Backbone as XML, in Angstrom:
<?xml version="1.0"?>
<chain id="A" units="angstrom">
  <residue number="1" name="MET">
    <atom name="N" x="168.738" y="-22.100" z="152.282"/>
    <atom name="CA" x="169.200" y="-22.556" z="151.457"/>
    <atom name="C" x="169.259" y="-20.805" z="150.334"/>
  </residue>
  <residue number="2" name="ILE">
    <atom name="N" x="170.404" y="-21.021" z="149.478"/>
    <atom name="CA" x="170.954" y="-19.659" z="149.051"/>
    <atom name="C" x="170.384" y="-20.219" z="147.326"/>
  </residue>
  <residue number="3" name="SER">
    <atom name="N" x="169.535" y="-18.943" z="147.061"/>
    <atom name="CA" x="169.632" y="-19.020" z="145.083"/>
    <atom name="C" x="170.790" y="-18.957" z="144.488"/>
  </residue>
  <residue number="4" name="SER">
    <atom name="N" x="170.934" y="-19.618" z="143.489"/>
    <atom name="CA" x="171.943" y="-19.357" z="142.410"/>
    <atom name="C" x="172.011" y="-17.750" z="141.586"/>
  </residue>
  <residue number="5" name="ILE">
    <atom name="N" x="170.820" y="-17.148" z="142.496"/>
    <atom name="CA" x="170.931" y="-15.885" z="141.860"/>
    <atom name="C" x="171.773" y="-15.247" z="142.944"/>
  </residue>
  <residue number="6" name="THR">
    <atom name="N" x="171.341" y="-15.434" z="143.977"/>
    <atom name="CA" x="172.214" y="-14.577" z="144.839"/>
    <atom name="C" x="173.477" y="-14.893" z="144.885"/>
  </residue>
  <residue number="7" name="VAL">
    <atom name="N" x="174.378" y="-16.214" z="144.453"/>
    <atom name="CA" x="175.796" y="-16.780" z="144.271"/>
    <atom name="C" x="176.007" y="-15.555" z="143.453"/>
  </residue>
  <residue number="8" name="LYS">
    <atom name="N" x="175.512" y="-15.389" z="142.107"/>
    <atom name="CA" x="175.863" y="-14.934" z="140.933"/>
    <atom name="C" x="175.832" y="-13.399" z="141.161"/>
  </residue>
  <residue number="9" name="LYS">
    <atom name="N" x="175.019" y="-13.195" z="142.023"/>
    <atom name="CA" x="174.950" y="-11.791" z="142.321"/>
    <atom name="C" x="176.650" y="-11.162" z="142.997"/>
  </residue>
  <residue number="10" name="ALA">
    <atom name="N" x="176.412" y="-12.233" z="144.153"/>
    <atom name="CA" x="177.777" y="-11.820" z="145.022"/>
    <atom name="C" x="178.811" y="-11.743" z="143.862"/>
  </residue>
  <residue number="11" name="TYR">
    <atom name="N" x="179.407" y="-12.645" z="143.057"/>
    <atom name="CA" x="180.406" y="-12.893" z="142.177"/>
    <atom name="C" x="180.221" y="-11.911" z="141.282"/>
  </residue>
  <residue number="12" name="GLN">
    <atom name="N" x="179.666" y="-10.874" z="140.888"/>
    <atom name="CA" x="179.170" y="-9.840" z="139.855"/>
    <atom name="C" x="179.553" y="-8.631" z="141.058"/>
  </residue>
  <residue number="13" name="GLN">
    <atom name="N" x="178.968" y="-8.856" z="141.997"/>
    <atom name="CA" x="179.679" y="-7.723" z="143.599"/>
    <atom name="C" x="180.980" y="-7.791" z="143.237"/>
  </residue>
  <residue number="14" name="VAL">
    <atom name="N" x="181.934" y="-8.945" z="143.565"/>
    <atom name="CA" x="183.016" y="-8.839" z="143.823"/>
    <atom name="C" x="183.719" y="-8.058" z="142.208"/>
  </residue>
  <residue number="15" name="ARG">
    <atom name="N" x="183.223" y="-8.423" z="141.205"/>
    <atom name="CA" x="183.836" y="-7.867" z="139.978"/>
    <atom name="C" x="183.570" y="-6.480" z="140.082"/>
  </residue>
  <residue number="16" name="GLU">
    <atom name="N" x="182.427" y="-5.782" z="140.843"/>
    <atom name="CA" x="182.098" y="-4.224" z="140.478"/>
    <atom name="C" x="183.495" y="-3.803" z="141.334"/>
  </residue>
  <residue number="17" name="LEU">
    <atom name="N" x="183.046" y="-4.252" z="142.764"/>
    <atom name="CA" x="183.860" y="-3.892" z="144.080"/>
    <atom name="C" x="185.421" y="-3.883" z="143.251"/>
  </residue>
  <residue number="18" name="ARG">
    <atom name="N" x="186.391" y="-4.983" z="142.536"/>
    <atom name="CA" x="187.724" y="-4.626" z="142.187"/>
    <atom name="C" x="187.649" y="-3.735" z="140.836"/>
  </residue>
  <residue number="19" name="ALA">
    <atom name="N" x="186.806" y="-3.714" z="140.030"/>
    <atom name="CA" x="186.750" y="-2.735" z="139.178"/>
    <atom name="C" x="186.891" y="-1.358" z="139.634"/>
  </residue>
  <residue number="20" name="ALA">
    <atom name="N" x="185.710" y="-1.119" z="140.736"/>
    <atom name="CA" x="186.107" y="0.167" z="141.314"/>
    <atom name="C" x="187.442" y="0.571" z="142.085"/>
  </residue>
  <residue number="21" name="GLY">
    <atom name="N" x="188.213" y="-0.474" z="142.565"/>
    <atom name="CA" x="189.728" y="0.052" z="142.851"/>
    <atom name="C" x="189.558" y="-0.643" z="144.341"/>
  </residue>
  <residue number="22" name="PHE">
    <atom name="N" x="188.498" y="-0.986" z="144.948"/>
    <atom name="CA" x="188.724" y="-1.754" z="146.680"/>
    <atom name="C" x="189.323" y="-3.027" z="146.379"/>
  </residue>
  <residue number="23" name="ASP">
    <atom name="N" x="189.826" y="-3.160" z="147.760"/>
    <atom name="CA" x="190.515" y="-4.278" z="147.472"/>
    <atom name="C" x="189.873" y="-5.613" z="148.248"/>
  </residue>
  <residue number="24" name="ILE">
    <atom name="N" x="190.170" y="-6.613" z="147.561"/>
    <atom name="CA" x="189.460" y="-8.148" z="147.597"/>
    <atom name="C" x="190.450" y="-8.635" z="148.733"/>
  </residue>
  <residue number="25" name="VAL">
    <atom name="N" x="189.442" y="-9.061" z="149.616"/>
    <atom name="CA" x="190.094" y="-9.769" z="150.965"/>
    <atom name="C" x="189.982" y="-10.871" z="151.373"/>
  </residue>
  <residue number="26" name="ALA">
    <atom name="N" x="190.620" y="-12.241" z="151.146"/>
    <atom name="CA" x="190.419" y="-13.577" z="150.965"/>
    <atom name="C" x="190.358" y="-13.714" z="152.666"/>
  </residue>
  <residue number="27" name="GLY">
    <atom name="N" x="189.285" y="-14.571" z="153.008"/>
    <atom name="CA" x="188.849" y="-15.154" z="154.248"/>
    <atom name="C" x="187.901" y="-15.972" z="154.227"/>
  </residue>
  <residue number="28" name="THR">
    <atom name="N" x="188.062" y="-16.604" z="155.021"/>
    <atom name="CA" x="186.730" y="-18.130" z="155.355"/>
    <atom name="C" x="186.466" y="-17.736" z="156.887"/>
  </residue>
  <residue number="29" name="ASP">
    <atom name="N" x="185.094" y="-18.702" z="156.803"/>
    <atom name="CA" x="184.590" y="-18.489" z="158.336"/>
    <atom name="C" x="184.761" y="-19.688" z="159.069"/>
  </residue>
  <residue number="30" name="SER">
    <atom name="N" x="185.855" y="-20.750" z="158.598"/>
    <atom name="CA" x="186.245" y="-21.679" z="159.459"/>
    <atom name="C" x="186.381" y="-21.784" z="161.179"/>
  </residue>
  <residue number="31" name="SER">
    <atom name="N" x="186.562" y="-20.247" z="161.851"/>
    <atom name="CA" x="186.585" y="-20.325" z="163.129"/>
    <atom name="C" x="185.171" y="-20.466" z="163.541"/>
  </residue>
  <residue number="32" name="THR">
    <atom name="N" x="184.229" y="-20.359" z="162.626"/>
    <atom name="CA" x="182.815" y="-20.684" z="162.965"/>
    <atom name="C" x="182.048" y="-21.199" z="162.453"/>
  </residue>
  <residue number="33" name="GLY">
    <atom name="N" x="182.840" y="-21.973" z="161.322"/>
    <atom name="CA" x="181.563" y="-22.593" z="160.527"/>
    <atom name="C" x="182.110" y="-24.237" z="160.584"/>
  </residue>
  <residue number="34" name="VAL">
    <atom name="N" x="182.715" y="-24.595" z="161.307"/>
    <atom name="CA" x="182.934" y="-26.039" z="161.955"/>
    <atom name="C" x="181.384" y="-26.507" z="161.744"/>
  </residue>
  <residue number="35" name="GLU">
    <atom name="N" x="180.974" y="-26.694" z="162.497"/>
    <atom name="CA" x="179.570" y="-26.815" z="162.387"/>
    <atom name="C" x="178.826" y="-26.897" z="161.205"/>
  </residue>
  <residue number="36" name="LYS">
    <atom name="N" x="178.916" y="-25.524" z="160.428"/>
    <atom name="CA" x="178.242" y="-25.582" z="158.835"/>
    <atom name="C" x="178.796" y="-25.961" z="157.875"/>
  </residue>
  <residue number="37" name="GLY">
    <atom name="N" x="179.455" y="-27.006" z="158.068"/>
    <atom name="CA" x="180.638" y="-27.557" z="157.046"/>
    <atom name="C" x="181.770" y="-26.832" z="156.351"/>
  </residue>
  <residue number="38" name="VAL">
    <atom name="N" x="181.618" y="-25.942" z="157.114"/>
    <atom name="CA" x="183.177" y="-25.257" z="156.422"/>
    <atom name="C" x="184.033" y="-25.645" z="156.316"/>
  </residue>
  <residue number="39" name="LYS">
    <atom name="N" x="184.684" y="-26.305" z="155.525"/>
    <atom name="CA" x="186.303" y="-26.968" z="156.027"/>
    <atom name="C" x="187.802" y="-26.042" z="156.282"/>
  </residue>
  <residue number="40" name="PHE">
    <atom name="N" x="188.537" y="-26.528" z="157.326"/>
    <atom name="CA" x="189.695" y="-25.881" z="157.704"/>
    <atom name="C" x="190.458" y="-25.730" z="156.103"/>
  </residue>
  <residue number="41" name="ASP">
    <atom name="N" x="191.166" y="-25.007" z="155.854"/>
    <atom name="CA" x="192.469" y="-24.907" z="154.951"/>
    <atom name="C" x="191.355" y="-24.652" z="153.040"/>
  </residue>
  <residue number="42" name="ILE">
    <atom name="N" x="190.656" y="-25.938" z="152.840"/>
    <atom name="CA" x="190.367" y="-25.911" z="151.436"/>
    <atom name="C" x="189.307" y="-25.024" z="150.828"/>
  </residue>
  <residue number="43" name="SER">
    <atom name="N" x="188.860" y="-24.447" z="152.499"/>
    <atom name="CA" x="187.722" y="-23.416" z="151.802"/>
    <atom name="C" x="188.613" y="-22.107" z="151.247"/>
  </residue>
  <residue number="44" name="LEU">
    <atom name="N" x="189.755" y="-21.628" z="151.510"/>
    <atom name="CA" x="190.435" y="-20.687" z="151.671"/>
    <atom name="C" x="191.201" y="-20.711" z="149.704"/>
  </residue>
  <residue number="45" name="HIS">
    <atom name="N" x="191.334" y="-22.259" z="149.620"/>
    <atom name="CA" x="192.042" y="-22.618" z="147.930"/>
    <atom name="C" x="190.612" y="-22.000" z="147.531"/>
  </residue>
  <residue number="46" name="HIS">
    <atom name="N" x="189.622" y="-23.002" z="147.660"/>
    <atom name="CA" x="188.108" y="-22.629" z="147.312"/>
    <atom name="C" x="187.774" y="-21.058" z="146.985"/>
  </residue>
  <residue number="47" name="GLU">
    <atom name="N" x="187.771" y="-20.155" z="147.843"/>
    <atom name="CA" x="187.722" y="-18.927" z="147.580"/>
    <atom name="C" x="188.485" y="-18.294" z="146.888"/>
  </residue>
  <residue number="48" name="MET">
    <atom name="N" x="189.816" y="-18.549" z="146.652"/>
    <atom name="CA" x="190.598" y="-18.027" z="145.585"/>
    <atom name="C" x="190.398" y="-18.165" z="144.169"/>
  </residue>
  <residue number="49" name="TRP">
    <atom name="N" x="190.047" y="-20.006" z="144.114"/>
    <atom name="CA" x="189.663" y="-20.151" z="142.939"/>
    <atom name="C" x="188.078" y="-19.258" z="142.500"/>
  </residue>
  <residue number="50" name="LEU">
    <atom name="N" x="187.117" y="-19.527" z="143.259"/>
    <atom name="CA" x="186.532" y="-18.623" z="142.866"/>
    <atom name="C" x="186.281" y="-17.399" z="142.339"/>
  </residue>
  <residue number="51" name="TYR">
    <atom name="N" x="187.524" y="-16.828" z="142.919"/>
    <atom name="CA" x="187.657" y="-15.231" z="142.578"/>
    <atom name="C" x="188.022" y="-15.238" z="141.268"/>
  </residue>
  <residue number="52" name="VAL">
    <atom name="N" x="189.101" y="-16.220" z="140.934"/>
    <atom name="CA" x="189.485" y="-16.630" z="139.238"/>
    <atom name="C" x="188.722" y="-16.599" z="138.484"/>
  </residue>
  <residue number="53" name="THR">
    <atom name="N" x="187.952" y="-18.012" z="138.930"/>
    <atom name="CA" x="186.727" y="-18.828" z="137.594"/>
    <atom name="C" x="185.713" y="-18.094" z="137.628"/>
  </residue>
  <residue number="54" name="ARG">
    <atom name="N" x="184.955" y="-16.873" z="138.667"/>
    <atom name="CA" x="183.655" y="-16.618" z="138.565"/>
    <atom name="C" x="183.681" y="-15.282" z="138.654"/>
  </residue>
  <residue number="55" name="SER">
    <atom name="N" x="185.148" y="-14.350" z="139.453"/>
    <atom name="CA" x="184.788" y="-13.196" z="139.220"/>
    <atom name="C" x="185.811" y="-12.103" z="138.732"/>
  </residue>
  <residue number="56" name="GLY">
    <atom name="N" x="186.444" y="-13.281" z="138.130"/>
    <atom name="CA" x="187.266" y="-12.438" z="136.952"/>
    <atom name="C" x="188.569" y="-12.129" z="137.488"/>
  </residue>
  <residue number="57" name="LEU">
    <atom name="N" x="189.258" y="-12.375" z="138.503"/>
    <atom name="CA" x="190.252" y="-11.945" z="139.019"/>
    <atom name="C" x="191.404" y="-12.637" z="138.554"/>
  </residue>
  <residue number="58" name="SER">
    <atom name="N" x="192.748" y="-11.926" z="138.426"/>
    <atom name="CA" x="193.831" y="-13.176" z="138.105"/>
    <atom name="C" x="194.269" y="-14.042" z="139.112"/>
  </residue>
  <residue number="59" name="ALA">
    <atom name="N" x="195.132" y="-14.932" z="139.003"/>
    <atom name="CA" x="195.331" y="-15.943" z="139.608"/>
    <atom name="C" x="196.234" y="-14.804" z="140.698"/>
  </residue>
  <residue number="60" name="VAL">
    <atom name="N" x="197.491" y="-14.265" z="140.266"/>
    <atom name="CA" x="198.085" y="-13.218" z="141.219"/>
    <atom name="C" x="196.942" y="-12.390" z="142.370"/>
  </residue>
  <residue number="61" name="GLU">
    <atom name="N" x="196.100" y="-11.830" z="141.927"/>
    <atom name="CA" x="195.414" y="-10.933" z="142.649"/>
    <atom name="C" x="194.586" y="-11.740" z="143.701"/>
  </residue>
  <residue number="62" name="ALA">
    <atom name="N" x="194.358" y="-12.931" z="142.725"/>
    <atom name="CA" x="193.607" y="-13.828" z="144.280"/>
    <atom name="C" x="194.687" y="-14.274" z="145.144"/>
  </residue>
  <residue number="63" name="LEU">
    <atom name="N" x="195.782" y="-14.534" z="144.472"/>
    <atom name="CA" x="196.857" y="-14.546" z="145.719"/>
    <atom name="C" x="197.136" y="-13.592" z="146.778"/>
  </residue>
  <residue number="64" name="ARG">
    <atom name="N" x="197.296" y="-12.475" z="146.030"/>
    <atom name="CA" x="197.565" y="-11.089" z="146.834"/>
    <atom name="C" x="196.288" y="-11.052" z="148.236"/>
  </residue>
  <residue number="65" name="SER">
    <atom name="N" x="195.185" y="-11.426" z="147.707"/>
    <atom name="CA" x="194.207" y="-11.367" z="148.715"/>
    <atom name="C" x="193.923" y="-12.265" z="149.598"/>
  </residue>
  <residue number="66" name="ALA">
    <atom name="N" x="194.882" y="-13.090" z="149.834"/>
    <atom name="CA" x="194.812" y="-13.845" z="150.976"/>
    <atom name="C" x="196.348" y="-13.978" z="151.618"/>
  </residue>
  <residue number="67" name="THR">
    <atom name="N" x="197.188" y="-12.795" z="150.553"/>
    <atom name="CA" x="198.368" y="-12.947" z="151.766"/>
    <atom name="C" x="198.926" y="-11.397" z="151.979"/>
  </residue>
  <residue number="68" name="SER">
    <atom name="N" x="198.904" y="-10.495" z="150.812"/>
    <atom name="CA" x="199.572" y="-9.150" z="151.228"/>
    <atom name="C" x="198.492" y="-8.452" z="151.837"/>
  </residue>
  <residue number="69" name="ILE">
    <atom name="N" x="197.058" y="-8.545" z="151.091"/>
    <atom name="CA" x="196.161" y="-7.677" z="150.826"/>
    <atom name="C" x="195.792" y="-7.674" z="152.693"/>
  </residue>
  <residue number="70" name="SER">
    <atom name="N" x="195.646" y="-8.553" z="153.000"/>
    <atom name="CA" x="194.850" y="-8.850" z="154.190"/>
    <atom name="C" x="195.681" y="-8.473" z="155.325"/>
  </residue>
  <residue number="71" name="PRO">
    <atom name="N" x="196.937" y="-8.649" z="155.779"/>
    <atom name="CA" x="197.411" y="-8.020" z="156.758"/>
    <atom name="C" x="197.420" y="-6.810" z="156.716"/>
  </residue>
  <residue number="72" name="ARG">
    <atom name="N" x="197.657" y="-6.115" z="155.679"/>
    <atom name="CA" x="197.777" y="-4.404" z="155.428"/>
    <atom name="C" x="196.358" y="-3.902" z="155.663"/>
  </residue>
  <residue number="73" name="ARG">
    <atom name="N" x="195.054" y="-4.511" z="155.262"/>
    <atom name="CA" x="193.728" y="-4.064" z="155.721"/>
    <atom name="C" x="193.402" y="-4.049" z="157.263"/>
  </residue>
  <residue number="74" name="PHE">
    <atom name="N" x="194.247" y="-4.875" z="157.833"/>
    <atom name="CA" x="194.094" y="-5.117" z="159.320"/>
    <atom name="C" x="195.116" y="-4.427" z="160.049"/>
  </residue>
  <residue number="75" name="HIS">
    <atom name="N" x="196.297" y="-4.210" z="159.227"/>
    <atom name="CA" x="197.226" y="-3.491" z="159.879"/>
    <atom name="C" x="198.120" y="-4.087" z="160.642"/>
  </residue>
  <residue number="76" name="LEU">
    <atom name="N" x="198.499" y="-5.377" z="160.154"/>
    <atom name="CA" x="199.049" y="-6.206" z="160.899"/>
    <atom name="C" x="200.884" y="-6.101" z="160.143"/>
  </residue>
  <residue number="77" name="SER">
    <atom name="N" x="201.412" y="-5.228" z="160.396"/>
    <atom name="CA" x="202.873" y="-5.018" z="159.855"/>
    <atom name="C" x="203.629" y="-6.078" z="159.898"/>
  </residue>
  <residue number="78" name="ASP">
    <atom name="N" x="203.715" y="-6.943" z="160.838"/>
    <atom name="CA" x="204.617" y="-7.921" z="160.767"/>
    <atom name="C" x="204.478" y="-9.322" z="159.559"/>
  </residue>
  <residue number="79" name="ARG">
    <atom name="N" x="203.282" y="-8.966" z="158.931"/>
    <atom name="CA" x="203.101" y="-10.482" z="157.970"/>
    <atom name="C" x="203.138" y="-9.832" z="156.588"/>
  </residue>
  <residue number="80" name="GLY">
    <atom name="N" x="202.345" y="-10.467" z="155.998"/>
    <atom name="CA" x="202.204" y="-10.403" z="154.221"/>
    <atom name="C" x="203.604" y="-9.768" z="153.591"/>
  </residue>
  <residue number="81" name="ARG">
    <atom name="N" x="204.552" y="-10.137" z="154.198"/>
    <atom name="CA" x="205.319" y="-9.886" z="153.409"/>
    <atom name="C" x="207.033" y="-10.933" z="153.656"/>
  </residue>
  <residue number="82" name="ILE">
    <atom name="N" x="207.977" y="-11.373" z="152.709"/>
    <atom name="CA" x="208.569" y="-12.063" z="153.100"/>
    <atom name="C" x="209.995" y="-11.003" z="153.566"/>
  </residue>
  <residue number="83" name="ASP">
    <atom name="N" x="210.170" y="-11.156" z="154.724"/>
    <atom name="CA" x="211.632" y="-10.423" z="155.420"/>
    <atom name="C" x="211.981" y="-11.011" z="156.387"/>
  </residue>
  <residue number="84" name="GLY">
    <atom name="N" x="212.990" y="-10.420" z="157.069"/>
    <atom name="CA" x="213.673" y="-11.001" z="158.553"/>
    <atom name="C" x="212.656" y="-9.900" z="159.352"/>
  </residue>
  <residue number="85" name="GLY">
    <atom name="N" x="212.823" y="-11.367" z="160.190"/>
    <atom name="CA" x="212.048" y="-10.840" z="161.443"/>
    <atom name="C" x="210.218" y="-10.817" z="161.391"/>
  </residue>
  <residue number="86" name="LEU">
    <atom name="N" x="209.763" y="-11.172" z="160.166"/>
    <atom name="CA" x="208.513" y="-11.005" z="159.663"/>
    <atom name="C" x="207.881" y="-12.467" z="159.993"/>
  </residue>
  <residue number="87" name="LYS">
    <atom name="N" x="206.273" y="-12.421" z="160.804"/>
    <atom name="CA" x="206.035" y="-13.876" z="160.941"/>
    <atom name="C" x="205.354" y="-14.215" z="159.262"/>
  </residue>
  <residue number="88" name="ALA">
    <atom name="N" x="205.699" y="-15.328" z="159.056"/>
    <atom name="CA" x="205.145" y="-16.087" z="157.604"/>
    <atom name="C" x="205.037" y="-17.382" z="158.045"/>
  </residue>
  <residue number="89" name="ASP">
    <atom name="N" x="203.986" y="-18.053" z="156.935"/>
    <atom name="CA" x="204.031" y="-19.376" z="156.776"/>
    <atom name="C" x="204.253" y="-19.401" z="154.676"/>
  </residue>
  <residue number="90" name="LEU">
    <atom name="N" x="205.474" y="-20.406" z="155.140"/>
    <atom name="CA" x="205.483" y="-20.256" z="153.124"/>
    <atom name="C" x="205.877" y="-21.785" z="152.908"/>
  </residue>
  <residue number="91" name="LEU">
    <atom name="N" x="204.565" y="-21.942" z="151.490"/>
    <atom name="CA" x="204.258" y="-22.930" z="150.977"/>
    <atom name="C" x="204.953" y="-22.866" z="149.578"/>
  </residue>
  <residue number="92" name="LEU">
    <atom name="N" x="205.865" y="-24.534" z="149.529"/>
    <atom name="CA" x="206.206" y="-24.620" z="148.525"/>
    <atom name="C" x="205.431" y="-25.383" z="147.367"/>
  </residue>
  <residue number="93" name="VAL">
    <atom name="N" x="204.687" y="-24.752" z="146.217"/>
    <atom name="CA" x="204.047" y="-25.710" z="145.270"/>
    <atom name="C" x="204.745" y="-26.306" z="144.336"/>
  </residue>
  <residue number="94" name="ARG">
    <atom name="N" x="203.978" y="-27.080" z="143.709"/>
    <atom name="CA" x="204.483" y="-27.762" z="142.401"/>
    <atom name="C" x="203.414" y="-26.704" z="141.781"/>
  </residue>
  <residue number="95" name="GLY">
    <atom name="N" x="204.278" y="-26.127" z="140.077"/>
    <atom name="CA" x="203.316" y="-25.358" z="139.041"/>
    <atom name="C" x="203.595" y="-23.781" z="139.251"/>
  </residue>
  <residue number="96" name="ASP">
    <atom name="N" x="203.216" y="-22.939" z="138.404"/>
    <atom name="CA" x="203.146" y="-21.436" z="138.484"/>
    <atom name="C" x="201.703" y="-21.142" z="138.775"/>
  </residue>
  <residue number="97" name="LEU">
    <atom name="N" x="201.736" y="-20.580" z="140.448"/>
    <atom name="CA" x="200.922" y="-19.971" z="140.858"/>
    <atom name="C" x="200.358" y="-18.383" z="140.168"/>
  </residue>
  <residue number="98" name="THR">
    <atom name="N" x="201.244" y="-18.292" z="139.186"/>
    <atom name="CA" x="200.816" y="-17.095" z="138.870"/>
    <atom name="C" x="199.991" y="-17.167" z="137.251"/>
  </residue>
  <residue number="99" name="THR">
    <atom name="N" x="199.790" y="-18.480" z="136.816"/>
    <atom name="CA" x="198.917" y="-18.855" z="135.585"/>
    <atom name="C" x="198.139" y="-19.556" z="136.262"/>
  </residue>
  <residue number="100" name="SER">
    <atom name="N" x="197.949" y="-20.428" z="137.323"/>
    <atom name="CA" x="197.452" y="-21.470" z="137.385"/>
    <atom name="C" x="197.144" y="-21.348" z="139.026"/>
  </residue>
  <residue number="101" name="ILE">
    <atom name="N" x="195.559" y="-20.816" z="139.661"/>
    <atom name="CA" x="195.053" y="-20.880" z="141.115"/>
    <atom name="C" x="195.367" y="-22.276" z="141.524"/>
  </residue>
  <residue number="102" name="GLU">
    <atom name="N" x="194.941" y="-23.071" z="141.037"/>
    <atom name="CA" x="194.961" y="-24.664" z="141.110"/>
    <atom name="C" x="196.294" y="-24.832" z="142.027"/>
  </residue>
  <residue number="103" name="CYS">
    <atom name="N" x="197.419" y="-24.703" z="141.500"/>
    <atom name="CA" x="198.468" y="-25.253" z="142.325"/>
    <atom name="C" x="198.610" y="-25.008" z="143.632"/>
  </residue>
  <residue number="104" name="THR">
    <atom name="N" x="197.921" y="-24.037" z="144.017"/>
    <atom name="CA" x="197.656" y="-23.806" z="145.664"/>
    <atom name="C" x="197.665" y="-24.902" z="146.286"/>
  </residue>
  <residue number="105" name="LEU">
    <atom name="N" x="196.836" y="-26.125" z="145.866"/>
    <atom name="CA" x="196.181" y="-27.335" z="145.976"/>
    <atom name="C" x="197.569" y="-28.557" z="146.280"/>
  </residue>
  <residue number="106" name="ASP">
    <atom name="N" x="198.973" y="-28.468" z="145.211"/>
    <atom name="CA" x="199.627" y="-29.130" z="145.181"/>
    <atom name="C" x="201.027" y="-28.921" z="146.059"/>
  </residue>
  <residue number="107" name="ILE">
    <atom name="N" x="201.046" y="-28.414" z="147.093"/>
    <atom name="CA" x="201.823" y="-28.408" z="147.945"/>
    <atom name="C" x="202.877" y="-29.424" z="148.503"/>
  </residue>
  <residue number="108" name="VAL">
    <atom name="N" x="203.792" y="-29.061" z="148.158"/>
    <atom name="CA" x="205.119" y="-29.621" z="148.071"/>
    <atom name="C" x="206.021" y="-29.812" z="149.558"/>
  </residue>
  <residue number="109" name="ASP">
    <atom name="N" x="205.526" y="-28.630" z="150.098"/>
    <atom name="CA" x="206.866" y="-28.677" z="151.494"/>
    <atom name="C" x="206.395" y="-26.772" z="152.213"/>
  </residue>
  <residue number="110" name="VAL">
    <atom name="N" x="205.919" y="-27.162" z="153.490"/>
    <atom name="CA" x="205.755" y="-26.113" z="154.580"/>
    <atom name="C" x="207.005" y="-25.511" z="154.795"/>
  </residue>
</chain>
């Protein structure tokens, strides 16, 4: 079992890494976490929400951590941007993602 002290320390470490200029890269353990209770899809939304509510990232920073920063850090030049010939999954959501990360849960179309 993970103690609340350990979780609070993790949030603090994210804040410190961000303040030091490190990229924060969102990602889930869904590929190996099915048997451990990690849900596909929703866990990434929850991770971004935690970045905003517990670690002090803005909604835009949390979105970038899951969209443009990840492909850049993993040298995937065909994703992370919207442009012709690139791979992309675009979501249309209700609301303003730049101010409310919860809008990622109100998907209108893919």
